[in-house]
A tleap script that builds the chain and sets N, CA, C and O, in Angstrom:
source leaprc.protein.ff14SB
mol = sequence {
  NMET SER ILE ASN LEU SER ILE LEU PHE ILE
  ILE LEU GLY CYS ALA ILE VAL THR PHE ILE
  PRO ARG ILE ILE PRO PHE ILE VAL ILE ARG
  ASN ILE LYS LEU PRO LYS ILE VAL VAL LYS
  TRP LEU SER TYR ILE PRO ILE CYS ILE PHE
  ALA ALA LEU ILE VAL ASP SER PHE ILE ILE
  ASP ASP GLU SER LEU LEU SER ILE ASP TRP
  SER VAL LEU ALA ALA ILE ILE PRO THR LEU
  ILE VAL ALA ILE TRP THR LYS SER LEU ALA
  VAL THR VAL ILE VAL GLY ILE VAL CYS MET
  ALA THR VAL ARG PHE LEU CPHE
}
set mol.1.N position { 0.840 -1.175 0.000 }
set mol.1.CA position { 0.000 0.000 0.000 }
set mol.1.C position { 0.885 1.239 0.000 }
set mol.1.O position { 1.754 1.386 0.859 }
set mol.2.N position { 0.671 2.106 -0.938 }
set mol.2.CA position { 1.459 3.327 -1.008 }
set mol.2.C position { 0.617 4.510 -0.518 }
set mol.2.O position { -0.606 4.530 -0.659 }
set mol.3.N position { 1.303 5.481 0.055 }
set mol.3.CA position { 0.630 6.672 0.567 }
set mol.3.C position { 0.964 7.838 -0.337 }
set mol.3.O position { 2.131 8.166 -0.550 }
set mol.4.N position { -0.076 8.458 -0.865 }
set mol.4.CA position { 0.102 9.636 -1.690 }
set mol.4.C position { 0.427 10.806 -0.759 }
set mol.4.O position { -0.273 11.030 0.228 }
set mol.5.N position { 1.486 11.548 -1.074 }
set mol.5.CA position { 1.949 12.625 -0.207 }
set mol.5.C position { 0.901 13.727 -0.046 }
set mol.5.O position { 0.763 14.286 1.042 }
set mol.6.N position { 0.171 14.044 -1.096 }
set mol.6.CA position { -0.851 15.094 -0.989 }
set mol.6.C position { -1.993 14.658 -0.072 }
set mol.6.O position { -2.536 15.477 0.671 }
set mol.7.N position { -2.358 13.388 -0.117 }
set mol.7.CA position { -3.403 12.878 0.781 }
set mol.7.C position { -2.916 12.941 2.225 }
set mol.7.O position { -3.685 13.295 3.118 }
set mol.8.N position { -1.664 12.605 2.463 }
set mol.8.CA position { -1.094 12.679 3.810 }
set mol.8.C position { -1.124 14.111 4.334 }
set mol.8.O position { -1.456 14.335 5.498 }
set mol.9.N position { -0.780 15.087 3.485 }
set mol.9.CA position { -0.829 16.491 3.893 }
set mol.9.C position { -2.259 16.950 4.159 }
set mol.9.O position { -2.494 17.742 5.072 }
set mol.10.N position { -3.202 16.466 3.383 }
set mol.10.CA position { -4.612 16.811 3.613 }
set mol.10.C position { -5.073 16.258 4.962 }
set mol.10.O position { -5.752 16.955 5.717 }
set mol.11.N position { -4.714 15.025 5.265 }
set mol.11.CA position { -5.091 14.422 6.546 }
set mol.11.C position { -4.449 15.177 7.702 }
set mol.11.O position { -5.112 15.456 8.701 }
set mol.12.N position { -3.168 15.512 7.582 }
set mol.12.CA position { -2.498 16.275 8.637 }
set mol.12.C position { -3.099 17.666 8.790 }
set mol.12.O position { -3.257 18.150 9.911 }
set mol.13.N position { -3.438 18.317 7.674 }
set mol.13.CA position { -4.074 19.634 7.728 }
set mol.13.C position { -5.435 19.579 8.409 }
set mol.13.O position { -5.767 20.446 9.217 }
set mol.14.N position { -6.218 18.561 8.082 }
set mol.14.CA position { -7.520 18.391 8.741 }
set mol.14.C position { -7.348 18.137 10.236 }
set mol.14.O position { -8.128 18.639 11.046 }
set mol.15.N position { -6.336 17.364 10.602 }
set mol.15.CA position { -6.081 17.101 12.016 }
set mol.15.C position { -5.721 18.389 12.746 }
set mol.15.O position { -6.195 18.627 13.857 }
set mol.16.N position { -4.893 19.211 12.133 }
set mol.16.CA position { -4.497 20.484 12.761 }
set mol.16.C position { -5.686 21.423 12.881 }
set mol.16.O position { -5.880 22.054 13.920 }
set mol.17.N position { -6.488 21.520 11.812 }
set mol.17.CA position { -7.653 22.406 11.831 }
set mol.17.C position { -8.675 21.940 12.869 }
set mol.17.O position { -9.357 22.765 13.477 }
set mol.18.N position { -8.786 20.654 13.072 }
set mol.18.CA position { -9.696 20.126 14.087 }
set mol.18.C position { -9.117 20.310 15.489 }
set mol.18.O position { -9.854 20.604 16.431 }
set mol.19.N position { -7.825 20.139 15.628 }
set mol.19.CA position { -7.161 20.186 16.926 }
set mol.19.C position { -7.118 21.604 17.495 }
set mol.19.O position { -7.338 21.792 18.692 }
set mol.20.N position { -6.839 22.595 16.663 }
set mol.20.CA position { -6.650 23.975 17.127 }
set mol.20.C position { -7.873 24.540 17.858 }
set mol.20.O position { -7.716 25.031 18.976 }
set mol.21.N position { -9.087 24.495 17.283 }
set mol.21.CA position { -10.213 25.087 18.016 }
set mol.21.C position { -10.604 24.315 19.273 }
set mol.21.O position { -11.322 24.843 20.122 }
set mol.22.N position { -10.150 23.092 19.400 }
set mol.22.CA position { -10.465 22.328 20.606 }
set mol.22.C position { -9.449 22.582 21.728 }
set mol.22.O position { -9.782 22.423 22.903 }
set mol.23.N position { -8.249 22.962 21.392 }
set mol.23.CA position { -7.197 23.145 22.389 }
set mol.23.C position { -7.000 24.603 22.775 }
set mol.23.O position { -6.766 24.888 23.950 }
set mol.24.N position { -7.086 25.526 21.842 }
set mol.24.CA position { -6.833 26.941 22.137 }
set mol.24.C position { -7.709 27.479 23.275 }
set mol.24.O position { -7.190 28.189 24.136 }
set mol.25.N position { -9.016 27.176 23.319 }
set mol.25.CA position { -9.796 27.693 24.454 }
set mol.25.C position { -9.264 27.226 25.813 }
set mol.25.O position { -9.288 27.990 26.778 }
set mol.26.N position { -8.789 25.996 25.897 }
set mol.26.CA position { -8.238 25.512 27.161 }
set mol.26.C position { -6.942 26.231 27.520 }
set mol.26.O position { -6.694 26.519 28.691 }
set mol.27.N position { -6.128 26.517 26.532 }
set mol.27.CA position { -4.875 27.225 26.780 }
set mol.27.C position { -5.155 28.659 27.227 }
set mol.27.O position { -4.502 29.167 28.138 }
set mol.28.N position { -6.128 29.310 26.584 }
set mol.28.CA position { -6.447 30.701 26.908 }
set mol.28.C position { -7.094 30.810 28.289 }
set mol.28.O position { -6.752 31.702 29.065 }
set mol.29.N position { -8.019 29.915 28.595 }
set mol.29.CA position { -8.796 30.015 29.839 }
set mol.29.C position { -8.054 29.414 31.037 }
set mol.29.O position { -8.448 29.635 32.182 }
set mol.30.N position { -7.004 28.670 30.785 }
set mol.30.CA position { -6.286 27.977 31.855 }
set mol.30.C position { -5.890 28.895 33.004 }
set mol.30.O position { -5.997 28.502 34.166 }
set mol.31.N position { -5.443 30.091 32.709 }
set mol.31.CA position { -4.958 31.001 33.751 }
set mol.31.C position { -5.964 32.092 34.115 }
set mol.31.O position { -5.633 33.015 34.859 }
set mol.32.N position { -7.179 31.992 33.601 }
set mol.32.CA position { -8.198 33.004 33.884 }
set mol.32.C position { -9.217 32.428 34.858 }
set mol.32.O position { -9.679 31.299 34.692 }
set mol.33.N position { -9.563 33.213 35.875 }
set mol.33.CA position { -10.597 32.797 36.826 }
set mol.33.C position { -11.947 33.237 36.269 }
set mol.33.O position { -12.220 34.429 36.130 }
set mol.34.N position { -12.779 32.258 35.955 }
set mol.34.CA position { -14.087 32.547 35.382 }
set mol.34.C position { -15.098 32.856 36.486 }
set mol.34.O position { -14.992 32.318 37.589 }
set mol.35.N position { -16.071 33.714 36.201 }
set mol.35.CA position { -17.122 33.972 37.189 }
set mol.35.C position { -17.933 32.701 37.475 }
set mol.35.O position { -18.026 31.813 36.627 }
set mol.36.N position { -18.510 32.625 38.659 }
set mol.36.CA position { -19.258 31.429 39.059 }
set mol.36.C position { -20.421 31.140 38.116 }
set mol.36.O position { -20.716 29.978 37.835 }
set mol.37.N position { -21.075 32.173 37.631 }
set mol.37.CA position { -22.217 31.972 36.736 }
set mol.37.C position { -21.778 31.313 35.431 }
set mol.37.O position { -22.507 30.492 34.875 }
set mol.38.N position { -20.583 31.668 34.937 }
set mol.38.CA position { -20.064 31.066 33.703 }
set mol.38.C position { -19.703 29.605 33.941 }
set mol.38.O position { -19.990 28.752 33.101 }
set mol.39.N position { -19.080 29.311 35.068 }
set mol.39.CA position { -18.725 27.934 35.408 }
set mol.39.C position { -19.986 27.087 35.542 }
set mol.39.O position { -20.025 25.949 35.073 }
set mol.40.N position { -21.015 27.638 36.181 }
set mol.40.CA position { -22.273 26.911 36.330 }
set mol.40.C position { -22.900 26.655 34.968 }
set mol.40.O position { -23.381 25.552 34.707 }
set mol.41.N position { -22.900 27.663 34.094 }
set mol.41.CA position { -23.460 27.505 32.761 }
set mol.41.C position { -22.686 26.451 31.968 }
set mol.41.O position { -23.289 25.628 31.280 }
set mol.42.N position { -21.374 26.473 32.061 }
set mol.42.CA position { -20.547 25.500 31.341 }
set mol.42.C position { -20.758 24.075 31.854 }
set mol.42.O position { -20.535 23.116 31.116 }
set mol.43.N position { -21.181 23.926 33.100 }
set mol.43.CA position { -21.405 22.586 33.636 }
set mol.43.C position { -22.579 21.884 32.965 }
set mol.43.O position { -22.676 20.658 33.030 }
set mol.44.N position { -23.481 22.639 32.315 }
set mol.44.CA position { -24.627 22.042 31.643 }
set mol.44.C position { -24.330 21.626 30.206 }
set mol.44.O position { -25.149 20.945 29.589 }
set mol.45.N position { -23.205 22.010 29.670 }
set mol.45.CA position { -22.890 21.724 28.272 }
set mol.45.C position { -22.881 20.225 27.962 }
set mol.45.O position { -23.493 19.830 26.969 }
set mol.46.N position { -22.219 19.360 28.758 }
set mol.46.CA position { -22.267 17.930 28.425 }
set mol.46.C position { -23.691 17.367 28.421 }
set mol.46.O position { -24.005 16.496 27.610 }
set mol.47.N position { -24.543 17.848 29.308 }
set mol.47.CA position { -25.924 17.385 29.344 }
set mol.47.C position { -26.643 17.785 28.063 }
set mol.47.O position { -27.402 16.996 27.500 }
set mol.48.N position { -26.408 19.005 27.605 }
set mol.48.CA position { -27.045 19.490 26.375 }
set mol.48.C position { -26.587 18.689 25.166 }
set mol.48.O position { -27.396 18.330 24.311 }
set mol.49.N position { -25.308 18.413 25.097 }
set mol.49.CA position { -24.777 17.640 23.969 }
set mol.49.C position { -25.349 16.231 23.987 }
set mol.49.O position { -25.738 15.702 22.946 }
set mol.50.N position { -25.401 15.622 25.168 }
set mol.50.CA position { -25.943 14.276 25.310 }
set mol.50.C position { -27.410 14.243 24.887 }
set mol.50.O position { -27.830 13.332 24.173 }
set mol.51.N position { -28.184 15.226 25.320 }
set mol.51.CA position { -29.602 15.284 24.952 }
set mol.51.C position { -29.783 15.471 23.452 }
set mol.51.O position { -30.652 14.838 22.852 }
set mol.52.N position { -28.975 16.330 22.842 }
set mol.52.CA position { -29.083 16.550 21.402 }
set mol.52.C position { -28.747 15.286 20.618 }
set mol.52.O position { -29.415 14.970 19.634 }
set mol.53.N position { -27.726 14.570 21.045 }
set mol.53.CA position { -27.373 13.327 20.363 }
set mol.53.C position { -28.457 12.272 20.514 }
set mol.53.O position { -28.749 11.533 19.574 }
set mol.54.N position { -29.048 12.203 21.695 }
set mol.54.CA position { -30.108 11.224 21.933 }
set mol.54.C position { -31.319 11.513 21.052 }
set mol.54.O position { -31.814 10.624 20.360 }
set mol.55.N position { -31.785 12.733 21.079 }
set mol.55.CA position { -32.981 13.083 20.318 }
set mol.55.C position { -32.751 12.875 18.825 }
set mol.55.O position { -33.627 12.372 18.122 }
set mol.56.N position { -31.598 13.255 18.354 }
set mol.56.CA position { -31.289 13.086 16.938 }
set mol.56.C position { -31.199 11.618 16.549 }
set mol.56.O position { -31.499 11.262 15.410 }
set mol.57.N position { -30.791 10.766 17.477 }
set mol.57.CA position { -30.581 9.364 17.166 }
set mol.57.C position { -31.858 8.528 17.196 }
set mol.57.O position { -32.056 7.684 16.322 }
set mol.58.N position { -32.714 8.742 18.169 }
set mol.58.CA position { -33.806 7.787 18.311 }
set mol.58.C position { -35.169 8.292 17.849 }
set mol.58.O position { -36.130 7.521 17.855 }
set mol.59.N position { -35.286 9.532 17.457 }
set mol.59.CA position { -36.541 10.012 16.888 }
set mol.59.C position { -36.395 10.029 15.370 }
set mol.59.O position { -35.516 10.694 14.822 }
set mol.60.N position { -37.269 9.291 14.709 }
set mol.60.CA position { -37.234 9.157 13.251 }
set mol.60.C position { -38.364 9.995 12.669 }
set mol.60.O position { -39.508 9.891 13.111 }
set mol.61.N position { -38.049 10.820 11.686 }
set mol.61.CA position { -39.044 11.659 11.030 }
set mol.61.C position { -39.433 11.011 9.701 }
set mol.61.O position { -38.710 11.128 8.711 }
set mol.62.N position { -40.567 10.333 9.686 }
set mol.62.CA position { -41.088 9.719 8.459 }
set mol.62.C position { -42.221 10.571 7.925 }
set mol.62.O position { -43.352 10.501 8.406 }
set mol.63.N position { -41.902 11.374 6.925 }
set mol.63.CA position { -42.856 12.290 6.309 }
set mol.63.C position { -43.568 13.122 7.373 }
set mol.63.O position { -42.987 14.078 7.887 }
set mol.64.N position { -44.811 12.783 7.715 }
set mol.64.CA position { -45.539 13.587 8.706 }
set mol.64.C position { -45.606 12.902 10.064 }
set mol.64.O position { -46.216 13.430 10.994 }
set mol.65.N position { -44.988 11.735 10.189 }
set mol.65.CA position { -45.026 10.989 11.443 }
set mol.65.C position { -43.681 11.051 12.157 }
set mol.65.O position { -42.624 11.097 11.526 }
set mol.66.N position { -43.742 11.053 13.456 }
set mol.66.CA position { -42.536 10.895 14.267 }
set mol.66.C position { -42.617 9.536 14.929 }
set mol.66.O position { -43.638 9.194 15.526 }
set mol.67.N position { -41.560 8.765 14.831 }
set mol.67.CA position { -41.532 7.456 15.465 }
set mol.67.C position { -40.213 7.278 16.206 }
set mol.67.O position { -39.277 8.060 16.045 }
set mol.68.N position { -40.165 6.246 17.008 }
set mol.68.CA position { -38.997 5.975 17.846 }
set mol.68.C position { -38.252 4.770 17.294 }
set mol.68.O position { -38.861 3.759 16.943 }
set mol.69.N position { -36.952 4.882 17.220 }
set mol.69.CA position { -36.107 3.760 16.839 }
set mol.69.C position { -35.812 2.966 18.111 }
set mol.69.O position { -34.967 3.355 18.918 }
set mol.70.N position { -36.513 1.859 18.276 }
set mol.70.CA position { -36.440 1.098 19.527 }
set mol.70.C position { -35.079 0.464 19.749 }
set mol.70.O position { -34.681 0.262 20.897 }
set mol.71.N position { -34.353 0.144 18.687 }
set mol.71.CA position { -33.021 -0.435 18.878 }
set mol.71.C position { -32.063 0.594 19.479 }
set mol.71.O position { -31.218 0.250 20.306 }
set mol.72.N position { -32.193 1.843 19.067 }
set mol.72.CA position { -31.365 2.904 19.644 }
set mol.72.C position { -31.769 3.154 21.090 }
set mol.72.O position { -30.917 3.393 21.946 }
set mol.73.N position { -33.058 3.098 21.359 }
set mol.73.CA position { -33.530 3.287 22.734 }
set mol.73.C position { -32.993 2.199 23.659 }
set mol.73.O position { -32.752 2.445 24.841 }
set mol.74.N position { -32.806 0.989 23.113 }
set mol.74.CA position { -32.226 -0.107 23.900 }
set mol.74.C position { -30.782 0.197 24.305 }
set mol.74.O position { -30.319 -0.305 25.329 }
set mol.75.N position { -30.071 0.996 23.536 }
set mol.75.CA position { -28.707 1.393 23.892 }
set mol.75.C position { -28.703 2.635 24.778 }
set mol.75.O position { -27.793 2.818 25.586 }
set mol.76.N position { -29.706 3.479 24.633 }
set mol.76.CA position { -29.764 4.727 25.403 }
set mol.76.C position { -30.041 4.463 26.882 }
set mol.76.O position { -29.447 5.105 27.748 }
set mol.77.N position { -30.924 3.536 27.169 }
set mol.77.CA position { -31.332 3.302 28.568 }
set mol.77.C position { -30.152 2.909 29.456 }
set mol.77.O position { -29.958 3.546 30.492 }
set mol.78.N position { -29.346 1.885 29.105 }
set mol.78.CA position { -28.199 1.581 29.980 }
set mol.78.C position { -27.166 2.713 30.026 }
set mol.78.O position { -26.523 2.932 31.053 }
set mol.79.N position { -27.017 3.420 28.919 }
set mol.79.CA position { -26.076 4.533 28.890 }
set mol.79.C position { -26.532 5.646 29.836 }
set mol.79.O position { -25.721 6.223 30.559 }
set mol.80.N position { -27.816 5.937 29.827 }
set mol.80.CA position { -28.357 6.952 30.725 }
set mol.80.C position { -28.218 6.543 32.188 }
set mol.80.O position { -27.907 7.376 33.040 }
set mol.81.N position { -28.445 5.285 32.477 }
set mol.81.CA position { -28.291 4.791 33.855 }
set mol.81.C position { -26.842 4.946 34.316 }
set mol.81.O position { -26.587 5.384 35.438 }
set mol.82.N position { -25.899 4.587 33.450 }
set mol.82.CA position { -24.479 4.722 33.797 }
set mol.82.C position { -24.108 6.196 33.952 }
set mol.82.O position { -23.322 6.545 34.833 }
set mol.83.N position { -24.665 7.062 33.109 }
set mol.83.CA position { -24.367 8.492 33.200 }
set mol.83.C position { -24.841 9.064 34.529 }
set mol.83.O position { -24.129 9.844 35.162 }
set mol.84.N position { -26.036 8.679 34.952 }
set mol.84.CA position { -26.567 9.170 36.225 }
set mol.84.C position { -25.785 8.581 37.390 }
set mol.84.O position { -25.513 9.274 38.371 }
set mol.85.N position { -25.426 7.321 37.292 }
set mol.85.CA position { -24.745 6.637 38.395 }
set mol.85.C position { -23.305 7.117 38.557 }
set mol.85.O position { -22.875 7.393 39.677 }
set mol.86.N position { -22.549 7.223 37.457 }
set mol.86.CA position { -21.129 7.559 37.569 }
set mol.86.C position { -20.836 9.047 37.450 }
set mol.86.O position { -19.843 9.526 37.998 }
set mol.87.N position { -21.686 9.785 36.741 }
set mol.87.CA position { -21.467 11.212 36.476 }
set mol.87.C position { -20.110 11.446 35.802 }
set mol.87.O position { -19.472 12.480 35.998 }
set mol.88.N position { -19.694 10.477 35.017 }
set mol.88.CA position { -18.420 10.566 34.308 }
set mol.88.C position { -18.689 10.557 32.809 }
set mol.88.O position { -19.284 9.617 32.285 }
set mol.89.N position { -18.250 11.603 32.126 }
set mol.89.CA position { -18.469 11.692 30.686 }
set mol.89.C position { -17.726 10.583 29.949 }
set mol.89.O position { -18.267 9.997 29.012 }
set mol.90.N position { -16.504 10.289 30.356 }
set mol.90.CA position { -15.709 9.268 29.675 }
set mol.90.C position { -16.358 7.887 29.805 }
set mol.90.O position { -16.474 7.159 28.819 }
set mol.91.N position { -16.775 7.532 31.008 }
set mol.91.CA position { -17.414 6.227 31.229 }
set mol.91.C position { -18.725 6.151 30.460 }
set mol.91.O position { -19.043 5.119 29.868 }
set mol.92.N position { -19.481 7.234 30.467 }
set mol.92.CA position { -20.753 7.268 29.748 }
set mol.92.C position { -20.548 7.069 28.254 }
set mol.92.O position { -21.287 6.312 27.623 }
set mol.93.N position { -19.566 7.730 27.688 }
set mol.93.CA position { -19.294 7.588 26.255 }
set mol.93.C position { -18.871 6.166 25.922 }
set mol.93.O position { -19.328 5.601 24.928 }
set mol.94.N position { -18.013 5.590 26.733 }
set mol.94.CA position { -17.552 4.212 26.488 }
set mol.94.C position { -18.725 3.238 26.568 }
set mol.94.O position { -18.879 2.382 25.697 }
set mol.95.N position { -19.549 3.361 27.599 }
set mol.95.CA position { -20.710 2.481 27.738 }
set mol.95.C position { -21.674 2.683 26.569 }
set mol.95.O position { -22.219 1.715 26.040 }
set mol.96.N position { -21.883 3.924 26.170 }
set mol.96.CA position { -22.763 4.191 25.040 }
set mol.96.C position { -22.268 3.562 23.756 }
set mol.96.O position { -23.053 2.998 22.994 }
set mol.97.N position { -20.970 3.656 23.512 }
set mol.97.CA position { -20.391 3.060 22.301 }
set mol.97.C position { -20.529 1.542 22.329 }
set mol.97.O position { -20.887 0.926 21.324 }
set mol.98.N position { -20.245 0.944 23.481 }
set mol.98.CA position { -20.358 -0.515 23.602 }
set mol.98.C position { -21.812 -0.956 23.434 }
set mol.98.O position { -22.085 -1.939 22.744 }
set mol.99.N position { -22.740 -0.240 24.058 }
set mol.99.CA position { -24.162 -0.590 23.937 }
set mol.99.C position { -24.646 -0.456 22.502 }
set mol.99.O position { -25.344 -1.336 22.000 }
set mol.100.N position { -24.286 0.628 21.841 }
set mol.100.CA position { -24.722 0.821 20.458 }
set mol.100.C position { -24.087 -0.208 19.529 }
set mol.100.O position { -24.748 -0.698 18.613 }
set mol.101.N position { -22.834 -0.540 19.747 }
set mol.101.CA position { -22.185 -1.570 18.935 }
set mol.101.C position { -22.860 -2.919 19.135 }
set mol.101.O position { -23.036 -3.677 18.181 }
set mol.102.N position { -23.236 -3.221 20.371 }
set mol.102.CA position { -23.924 -4.471 20.664 }
set mol.102.C position { -25.298 -4.517 19.993 }
set mol.102.O position { -25.676 -5.531 19.406 }
set mol.103.N position { -26.034 -3.416 20.084 }
set mol.103.CA position { -27.351 -3.357 19.452 }
set mol.103.C position { -27.225 -3.515 17.936 }
set mol.103.O position { -28.003 -4.249 17.327 }
set mol.104.N position { -26.274 -2.850 17.334 }
set mol.104.CA position { -26.098 -2.963 15.876 }
set mol.104.C position { -25.634 -4.338 15.469 }
set mol.104.O position { -25.972 -4.812 14.384 }
set mol.105.N position { -24.862 -4.990 16.324 }
set mol.105.CA position { -24.405 -6.341 16.025 }
set mol.105.C position { -25.569 -7.334 16.103 }
set mol.105.O position { -25.681 -8.243 15.281 }
set mol.106.N position { -26.435 -7.142 17.113 }
set mol.106.CA position { -27.545 -8.088 17.304 }
set mol.106.C position { -28.722 -7.839 16.366 }
set mol.106.O position { -29.403 -8.781 15.960 }
set mol.107.N position { -28.961 -6.589 16.025 }
set mol.107.CA position { -30.128 -6.276 15.183 }
set mol.107.C position { -29.639 -5.857 13.850 }
set mol.107.O position { -30.440 -5.543 12.970 }
savepdb mol mol.pdb
quit
C-alpha cells in the first residue's frame, strides 16, 4: 500500500484544523478565573450535547409521522443509567459506544 503525499498532507491539515479550536480555548482560559455563573453555565454543556445526540438518534421523522427507533432506545437506557450513576463523561461515552455496537451487532 502506497501513501500519496498530498493525501497525507490533507489528513495532517484536517487534524491540525480540528485540533486547534479544541485546544486553544483551554490554553487561553487555563490562567483566567471565570465567574461562578459562567462555570455553572458550562457545567450544563455535556448534558445538552448528550440530549441533542439522543434526540437526533432515536426520533425518526417519516414524512408527517414521528416514530422511535427502539433499537437505539435499547442502547440509550443503559447509557443513561451509567451516566446518572457515575457522572463521568468518559465512562458514559464508552458504555454508550459498547451498547450501540452491541445493538447494531444483534439487530
